[in-house]
C-alpha positions as CSV (number, residue, x, y, z in Angstrom):
1,X,-6.8,-8.9,0.1
2,X,-5.5,-7.1,-3.0
3,X,-5.6,-3.7,-1.3
4,X,-4.3,-4.9,2.1
5,X,-1.2,-6.6,0.6
6,X,0.4,-4.5,-2.2
7,X,2.4,-7.5,-3.5
8,X,-0.7,-9.6,-4.0
9,X,-2.4,-6.7,-5.8
10,X,0.6,-6.3,-8.1
11,X,0.6,-10.1,-8.9
12,X,-3.1,-10.2,-9.5
13,X,-3.0,-7.2,-11.9
14,X,0.0,-8.6,-13.7
15,X,-1.8,-12.0,-14.0
16,X,-4.9,-10.3,-15.4
17,X,-2.8,-8.4,-18.0
18,X,-0.8,-11.4,-19.2
19,X,-3.3,-14.2,-18.8
20,X,-0.8,-16.2,-16.9
21,X,-0.3,-16.8,-13.1
22,X,2.5,-14.6,-11.9
23,X,4.5,-15.2,-8.8
24,X,7.6,-13.0,-9.1
25,X,7.7,-9.5,-7.5
26,X,10.8,-7.7,-8.8
27,X,10.6,-4.7,-6.5
28,X,12.0,-4.2,-3.0
29,X,11.4,-0.5,-2.4
30,X,14.3,1.4,-1.0
31,X,15.9,-1.6,0.9
32,X,19.6,-2.1,0.6
33,X,21.2,-5.3,-0.7
34,X,22.0,-6.2,3.0
35,X,18.4,-5.6,4.0
36,X,17.2,-7.9,1.2
37,X,19.7,-10.6,2.2
38,X,18.5,-10.3,5.9
39,X,14.9,-10.7,4.8
40,X,15.8,-13.7,2.6
41,X,17.7,-15.2,5.6
42,X,14.6,-14.7,7.8
43,X,12.4,-16.4,5.2
44,X,14.9,-19.3,4.9
45,X,15.0,-19.9,8.6
46,X,11.5,-19.0,9.7
47,X,9.1,-20.2,6.9
48,X,8.4,-24.0,7.2
49,X,9.8,-25.7,4.1
50,X,11.4,-22.6,2.6
51,X,14.9,-23.8,3.2
52,X,14.3,-26.8,0.9
53,X,13.1,-24.7,-2.0
54,X,14.5,-21.2,-1.2
55,X,14.5,-20.3,-4.9
56,X,10.7,-20.6,-5.0
57,X,10.4,-18.2,-2.0
58,X,12.7,-15.4,-3.1
59,X,10.9,-12.7,-5.1
60,X,7.5,-14.3,-4.4
61,X,4.6,-12.5,-2.7
62,X,5.7,-13.7,0.8
63,X,9.1,-12.2,0.3
64,X,7.7,-9.0,-1.1
65,X,5.2,-8.7,1.7
66,X,8.1,-9.1,4.2
67,X,9.9,-6.3,2.4
68,X,6.7,-4.1,2.7
69,X,6.5,-4.8,6.4
70,X,10.1,-3.7,7.0
71,X,9.7,-0.6,4.9
72,X,6.4,0.3,6.6
73,X,8.0,-0.2,10.1
74,X,11.0,2.0,9.2
75,X,8.8,4.7,7.7
76,X,6.0,4.5,10.2
77,X,6.4,8.0,11.6
78,X,6.7,9.6,8.2
79,X,3.6,7.6,6.9
80,X,1.7,8.7,10.0
81,X,2.6,12.3,9.5
82,X,1.5,12.2,5.9
83,X,-1.8,10.5,6.8
84,X,-2.5,13.1,9.5
85,X,-1.7,15.9,7.0
86,X,-4.2,14.5,4.5
87,X,-6.9,14.2,7.2
88,X,-6.2,17.7,8.4
89,X,-6.4,19.0,4.8
90,X,-9.7,17.2,4.3
91,X,-11.2,18.6,7.5
92,X,-10.1,22.1,6.8
93,X,-11.4,21.9,3.2
94,X,-14.7,20.6,4.5
95,X,-15.0,23.5,7.0
96,X,-13.9,26.2,4.6
97,X,-17.3,27.0,3.1
98,X,-18.4,30.5,2.4
99,X,-21.8,30.6,4.0
100,X,-23.0,33.2,1.5
101,X,-22.4,30.8,-1.4
102,X,-24.6,28.1,0.2
103,X,-28.3,28.9,-0.5
104,X,-30.8,28.7,2.4
105,X,-33.6,26.2,2.2
106,X,-36.0,29.0,1.1
107,X,-33.6,30.2,-1.6
108,X,-33.2,26.6,-2.8
109,X,-37.0,26.1,-3.0
110,X,-37.5,29.4,-5.0
111,X,-34.6,28.8,-7.3
112,X,-35.3,28.4,-11.0
113,X,-33.0,26.0,-12.9
């Protein structure tokens, strides 16, 4: 779960470092103040029980994960382009082998190390 949800990974790492359970995530990426307020409003109205204890819900893992989802959605095309570029680089690096530098099975068997 740590790798799938960055906020949970952050909290788990922080908890391990401090020895205390951490629940506050102080980061919201490149979201504007308006974006953060809209996400907080969504949490307030859509998460059962959040309106009664909204202070407990702001800057927690749920709020941070909602921010991550908004950022990922907005940057989906850019993130996909970057992922495709990385995959293309890996494929071309794997194919770019000088056949003269790779020994044949016979050369490998006769090699002295």
